[in-house]
GUVEX-541910 format. One record per residue (C-alpha): residue in three letters; residue number from 1; x, y, z. Coordinates in steps of 0.1 Angstrom, whole numbers. Layout:
N
r	k	east	north	up
ALA	NUM	X	Y	Z
...
***
This chain:
437
r	k	east	north	up
UNK	1	482	-2545	-50
UNK	2	453	-2553	-43
UNK	3	430	-2518	-43
UNK	4	395	-2523	-30
UNK	5	367	-2518	-63
UNK	6	347	-2494	-38
UNK	7	382	-2472	-28
UNK	8	388	-2472	-63
UNK	9	352	-2458	-71
UNK	10	354	-2435	-41
UNK	11	390	-2421	-57
UNK	12	373	-2417	-92
UNK	13	348	-2395	-78
UNK	14	374	-2374	-56
UNK	15	356	-2384	-25
UNK	16	388	-2395	-6
UNK	17	408	-2379	20
UNK	18	450	-2387	13
UNK	19	467	-2387	47
UNK	20	502	-2390	41
UNK	21	535	-2402	68
UNK	22	570	-2399	62
UNK	23	565	-2430	47
UNK	24	551	-2415	17
UNK	25	582	-2397	11
UNK	26	605	-2428	-1
UNK	27	620	-2426	-33
UNK	28	618	-2387	-33
UNK	29	648	-2374	-52
UNK	30	676	-2357	-45
UNK	31	709	-2342	-66
UNK	32	730	-2358	-43
UNK	33	713	-2390	-42
UNK	34	703	-2389	-4
UNK	35	676	-2407	9
UNK	36	648	-2388	26
UNK	37	658	-2396	66
UNK	38	626	-2408	82
UNK	39	628	-2413	122
UNK	40	661	-2429	132
UNK	41	678	-2414	102
UNK	42	665	-2381	107
UNK	43	675	-2385	150
UNK	44	713	-2397	133
UNK	45	713	-2362	114
UNK	46	704	-2338	140
UNK	47	731	-2361	164
UNK	48	761	-2359	145
UNK	49	756	-2320	137
UNK	50	744	-2306	175
UNK	51	753	-2338	199
UNK	52	783	-2362	186
UNK	53	786	-2397	177
UNK	54	779	-2409	215
UNK	55	746	-2399	208
UNK	56	735	-2416	177
UNK	57	707	-2444	172
UNK	58	689	-2426	198
UNK	59	652	-2418	196
UNK	60	645	-2386	178
UNK	61	619	-2370	207
UNK	62	651	-2374	228
UNK	63	681	-2362	204
UNK	64	656	-2331	192
UNK	65	649	-2321	228
UNK	66	686	-2322	238
UNK	67	699	-2305	203
UNK	68	669	-2277	212
UNK	69	689	-2275	243
UNK	70	719	-2270	235
UNK	71	713	-2243	205
UNK	72	679	-2230	206
UNK	73	648	-2244	186
UNK	74	654	-2220	152
UNK	75	688	-2237	147
UNK	76	676	-2269	152
UNK	77	641	-2262	126
UNK	78	664	-2244	102
UNK	79	694	-2275	102
UNK	80	659	-2298	93
UNK	81	646	-2273	64
UNK	82	681	-2272	53
UNK	83	682	-2315	49
UNK	84	646	-2315	37
UNK	85	649	-2286	10
UNK	86	667	-2303	-17
UNK	87	644	-2336	-22
UNK	88	619	-2334	-50
UNK	89	590	-2356	-59
UNK	90	596	-2394	-76
UNK	91	578	-2402	-107
UNK	92	550	-2418	-84
UNK	93	546	-2386	-65
UNK	94	537	-2368	-95
UNK	95	508	-2394	-101
UNK	96	489	-2375	-69
UNK	97	477	-2343	-96
UNK	98	462	-2368	-117
UNK	99	437	-2376	-96
UNK	100	412	-2355	-76
UNK	101	409	-2356	-36
UNK	102	391	-2343	-13
UNK	103	416	-2329	5
UNK	104	450	-2339	16
UNK	105	465	-2340	52
UNK	106	505	-2346	63
UNK	107	526	-2351	92
UNK	108	556	-2341	63
UNK	109	577	-2313	64
UNK	110	588	-2310	32
UNK	111	576	-2297	4
UNK	112	571	-2329	-18
UNK	113	536	-2326	-25
UNK	114	536	-2289	-34
UNK	115	564	-2296	-58
UNK	116	545	-2323	-70
UNK	117	514	-2305	-85
UNK	118	538	-2275	-96
UNK	119	555	-2301	-119
UNK	120	523	-2312	-130
UNK	121	508	-2292	-161
UNK	122	478	-2311	-160
UNK	123	473	-2316	-122
UNK	124	435	-2316	-114
UNK	125	436	-2294	-89
UNK	126	461	-2267	-72
UNK	127	467	-2274	-37
UNK	128	466	-2246	-8
UNK	129	480	-2257	23
UNK	130	473	-2246	55
UNK	131	498	-2246	85
UNK	132	480	-2231	112
UNK	133	447	-2217	129
UNK	134	433	-2183	122
UNK	135	439	-2187	78
UNK	136	414	-2177	63
UNK	137	396	-2207	48
UNK	138	369	-2195	26
UNK	139	390	-2165	9
UNK	140	421	-2191	3
UNK	141	398	-2219	-17
UNK	142	379	-2195	-38
UNK	143	390	-2212	-71
UNK	144	368	-2243	-82
UNK	145	402	-2265	-86
UNK	146	414	-2259	-51
UNK	147	425	-2286	-27
UNK	148	428	-2282	11
UNK	149	462	-2293	20
UNK	150	469	-2296	58
UNK	151	505	-2296	74
UNK	152	498	-2311	105
UNK	153	534	-2315	124
UNK	154	546	-2276	106
UNK	155	561	-2268	74
UNK	156	599	-2263	66
UNK	157	584	-2227	54
UNK	158	585	-2221	86
UNK	159	612	-2224	111
UNK	160	612	-2191	131
UNK	161	580	-2193	149
UNK	162	581	-2206	182
UNK	163	547	-2208	185
UNK	164	546	-2231	152
UNK	165	573	-2256	157
UNK	166	579	-2286	135
UNK	167	563	-2316	158
UNK	168	595	-2334	170
UNK	169	584	-2348	198
UNK	170	554	-2361	217
UNK	171	557	-2329	242
UNK	172	555	-2313	209
UNK	173	524	-2322	197
UNK	174	504	-2323	229
UNK	175	517	-2286	240
UNK	176	513	-2272	209
UNK	177	481	-2291	186
UNK	178	462	-2262	199
UNK	179	476	-2243	170
UNK	180	468	-2263	147
UNK	181	431	-2268	162
UNK	182	410	-2259	135
UNK	183	431	-2278	109
UNK	184	421	-2313	125
UNK	185	380	-2298	136
UNK	186	382	-2297	96
UNK	187	399	-2330	91
UNK	188	371	-2347	117
UNK	189	343	-2330	91
UNK	190	360	-2344	67
UNK	191	358	-2381	81
UNK	192	327	-2377	92
UNK	193	315	-2382	53
UNK	194	342	-2392	32
UNK	195	371	-2425	34
UNK	196	403	-2416	48
UNK	197	437	-2435	30
UNK	198	469	-2433	53
UNK	199	498	-2437	35
UNK	200	534	-2441	50
UNK	201	525	-2438	89
UNK	202	544	-2458	115
UNK	203	512	-2468	136
UNK	204	531	-2472	167
UNK	205	535	-2437	165
UNK	206	519	-2415	195
UNK	207	504	-2394	177
UNK	208	491	-2405	150
UNK	209	476	-2434	169
UNK	210	458	-2409	185
UNK	211	444	-2390	155
UNK	212	433	-2423	144
UNK	213	417	-2434	177
UNK	214	400	-2400	178
UNK	215	384	-2405	141
UNK	216	375	-2441	157
UNK	217	354	-2423	182
UNK	218	330	-2410	151
UNK	219	319	-2443	153
UNK	220	304	-2465	126
UNK	221	280	-2437	107
UNK	222	319	-2424	93
UNK	223	330	-2441	59
UNK	224	352	-2474	62
UNK	225	388	-2462	63
UNK	226	422	-2474	49
UNK	227	456	-2477	58
UNK	228	485	-2484	36
UNK	229	514	-2502	54
UNK	230	540	-2529	41
UNK	231	540	-2564	61
UNK	232	517	-2554	91
UNK	233	516	-2580	118
UNK	234	487	-2604	115
UNK	235	474	-2585	151
UNK	236	480	-2548	141
UNK	237	462	-2557	108
UNK	238	432	-2576	132
UNK	239	433	-2544	158
UNK	240	428	-2515	132
UNK	241	403	-2537	106
UNK	242	377	-2541	139
UNK	243	382	-2500	145
UNK	244	365	-2496	105
UNK	245	399	-2499	90
UNK	246	410	-2517	60
UNK	247	443	-2525	59
UNK	248	465	-2526	26
UNK	249	497	-2542	22
UNK	250	521	-2522	0
UNK	251	539	-2488	-3
UNK	252	529	-2454	-15
UNK	253	546	-2461	-49
UNK	254	524	-2494	-50
UNK	255	494	-2477	-42
UNK	256	498	-2448	-64
UNK	257	504	-2473	-94
UNK	258	479	-2497	-94
UNK	259	453	-2462	-93
UNK	260	471	-2449	-123
UNK	261	467	-2483	-144
UNK	262	432	-2491	-129
UNK	263	415	-2457	-132
UNK	264	409	-2446	-168
UNK	265	422	-2415	-172
UNK	266	387	-2398	-187
UNK	267	368	-2409	-161
UNK	268	390	-2390	-132
UNK	269	382	-2357	-147
UNK	270	343	-2361	-143
UNK	271	354	-2358	-107
UNK	272	358	-2319	-113
UNK	273	329	-2313	-123
UNK	274	312	-2329	-93
UNK	275	316	-2296	-75
UNK	276	299	-2275	-104
UNK	277	266	-2301	-96
UNK	278	237	-2272	-86
UNK	279	236	-2275	-52
UNK	280	201	-2280	-36
UNK	281	189	-2243	-28
UNK	282	195	-2235	-63
UNK	283	157	-2246	-65
UNK	284	151	-2213	-49
UNK	285	173	-2190	-65
UNK	286	148	-2164	-84
UNK	287	181	-2142	-97
UNK	288	194	-2155	-124
UNK	289	231	-2143	-120
UNK	290	257	-2167	-110
UNK	291	274	-2177	-77
UNK	292	302	-2163	-69
UNK	293	332	-2183	-60
UNK	294	329	-2173	-22
UNK	295	289	-2180	-23
UNK	296	297	-2217	-38
UNK	297	326	-2225	-9
UNK	298	301	-2209	19
UNK	299	275	-2238	1
UNK	300	295	-2267	-2
UNK	301	323	-2265	29
UNK	302	310	-2243	58
UNK	303	271	-2248	54
UNK	304	250	-2280	57
UNK	305	212	-2274	40
UNK	306	183	-2287	60
UNK	307	156	-2297	35
UNK	308	134	-2328	25
UNK	309	155	-2344	4
UNK	310	188	-2347	27
UNK	311	206	-2376	27
UNK	312	204	-2400	58
UNK	313	221	-2432	73
UNK	314	211	-2461	89
UNK	315	201	-2453	125
UNK	316	212	-2474	157
UNK	317	181	-2460	183
UNK	318	205	-2475	206
UNK	319	230	-2459	198
UNK	320	208	-2428	196
UNK	321	194	-2430	231
UNK	322	226	-2437	245
UNK	323	237	-2399	233
UNK	324	253	-2409	200
UNK	325	239	-2378	173
UNK	326	267	-2373	146
UNK	327	239	-2363	115
UNK	328	203	-2356	109
UNK	329	198	-2393	108
UNK	330	177	-2400	138
UNK	331	159	-2365	140
UNK	332	145	-2371	105
UNK	333	134	-2412	117
UNK	334	121	-2394	147
UNK	335	133	-2409	172
UNK	336	140	-2380	193
UNK	337	113	-2365	222
UNK	338	92	-2334	212
UNK	339	99	-2307	236
UNK	340	74	-2279	247
UNK	341	99	-2257	238
UNK	342	107	-2267	200
UNK	343	71	-2259	194
UNK	344	74	-2223	212
UNK	345	105	-2216	191
UNK	346	85	-2226	163
UNK	347	57	-2206	168
UNK	348	76	-2177	184
UNK	349	106	-2174	156
UNK	350	92	-2190	122
UNK	351	56	-2185	119
UNK	352	53	-2147	128
UNK	353	51	-2124	97
UNK	354	82	-2110	86
UNK	355	64	-2072	92
UNK	356	61	-2087	132
UNK	357	97	-2089	133
UNK	358	114	-2060	155
UNK	359	148	-2067	138
UNK	360	160	-2077	100
UNK	361	185	-2102	120
UNK	362	181	-2120	155
UNK	363	198	-2143	177
UNK	364	182	-2170	199
UNK	365	205	-2190	222
UNK	366	192	-2222	235
UNK	367	204	-2230	273
UNK	368	207	-2256	293
UNK	369	231	-2279	314
UNK	370	256	-2304	293
UNK	371	235	-2333	284
UNK	372	200	-2317	288
UNK	373	188	-2321	248
UNK	374	198	-2287	238
UNK	375	217	-2300	203
UNK	376	184	-2327	195
UNK	377	162	-2293	205
UNK	378	179	-2273	178
UNK	379	178	-2297	151
UNK	380	143	-2310	152
UNK	381	136	-2271	152
UNK	382	157	-2269	119
UNK	383	143	-2296	106
UNK	384	104	-2289	111
UNK	385	113	-2254	102
UNK	386	128	-2267	69
UNK	387	101	-2293	62
UNK	388	71	-2281	77
UNK	389	67	-2246	69
UNK	390	97	-2247	39
UNK	391	122	-2219	63
UNK	392	156	-2222	44
UNK	393	176	-2233	71
UNK	394	213	-2245	76
UNK	395	236	-2262	101
UNK	396	269	-2247	105
UNK	397	298	-2266	101
UNK	398	316	-2273	138
UNK	399	349	-2259	119
UNK	400	338	-2229	98
UNK	401	333	-2193	100
UNK	402	304	-2177	75
UNK	403	316	-2145	66
UNK	404	288	-2117	56
UNK	405	294	-2111	18
UNK	406	285	-2148	8
UNK	407	253	-2150	31
UNK	408	245	-2115	19
UNK	409	247	-2127	-17
UNK	410	226	-2158	-10
UNK	411	197	-2139	1
UNK	412	203	-2119	-29
UNK	413	193	-2150	-48
UNK	414	166	-2162	-25
UNK	415	148	-2130	-13
UNK	416	139	-2153	20
UNK	417	154	-2150	58
UNK	418	179	-2172	62
UNK	419	183	-2194	96
UNK	420	215	-2206	110
UNK	421	217	-2232	134
UNK	422	249	-2233	154
UNK	423	259	-2264	177
UNK	424	249	-2251	211
UNK	425	290	-2271	220
UNK	426	306	-2242	193
UNK	427	315	-2206	200
UNK	428	285	-2186	185
UNK	429	305	-2153	188
UNK	430	314	-2152	148
UNK	431	275	-2153	143
UNK	432	274	-2122	165
UNK	433	299	-2110	144
UNK	434	282	-2116	113
UNK	435	250	-2088	124
UNK	436	232	-2109	150
UNK	437	219	-2138	125
***
């Protein structure tokens, strides 16, 4: 299999997000020699169990709806869990833990990835599964070797929660996606900065096409991503290539076997050290105490530090003036129009002495109608406050919910007021809970 040099380099450096579909489970081991049921195979198993032979070779969504109607959701899901429970990773699955990944996402219900890591004694990371909204990401990712593992269509370990069904039909994907919305937001955050590799997906499926096209809306600022698929038709290949997806011919086994033989093992270990590199904010530390794991998580996953050496991207002025704003590059390039409100806030909030401030914590809200320029104004204020007045400014990532303890620890290291900027489109109620920061 031919893997582009850039993608190999990104895998070696631990920057790639894996997105695995049902085809990635092909080859999984079963003591009875069974093959993982994929697509129509699963539909036939459900039809045979709950409906009868006249419903064989019908679409999965149709069969699943009828089976649930004839019995109930939990009964059908328990059966599916029993079908997938006894599958174990093949040898090529066990190669996945030999590399460092930025994150892994999957639409599969099975436990093949979890078992691939648990059976590999030299695994470079520990996968931490996230299956629904509300899970405390920061708490679960405290360890330096933690790996975000997003299960976007449910898991066979949860079959009795009607609000978190195994996604079997397009209707379920639409009606229950809200229960995974935070996971999708975090996935979008990854896509802004990291190449993604899609393996084992049927690109005709409504849900995966929706995800791919959503990521396409992020524009040319996102890194090029990759689709691994066998025998992709030319028209389909051209379609995805035009949307910054490079198509690689092969399957899951081809991909990981090629990586295993083409990337030296000694260089993979280096990727585990990248997380230990000093964050730029450490230049302001006056405390010699080693930062806690929760603070490192806060800095590396939840906040974006705004400083003079911030990495910029190529800026398309026309796109910016049409409303395209995915990072800070247009602000740094000075494409925005300075507004009086920016100077007023800088003077009132950032230039006043600490003795003049009435409260230790402050909350400033910029209000305006949609399209009035709130986000651009906020970013201009943050950039000027940081670079012109040497203030400690962070942008809170859209899907993050910072907690008080690591923020206070950060303050103890720098002994300066910390300014958090939350996009006006976000829900800032969690900021209020932090103590009106």
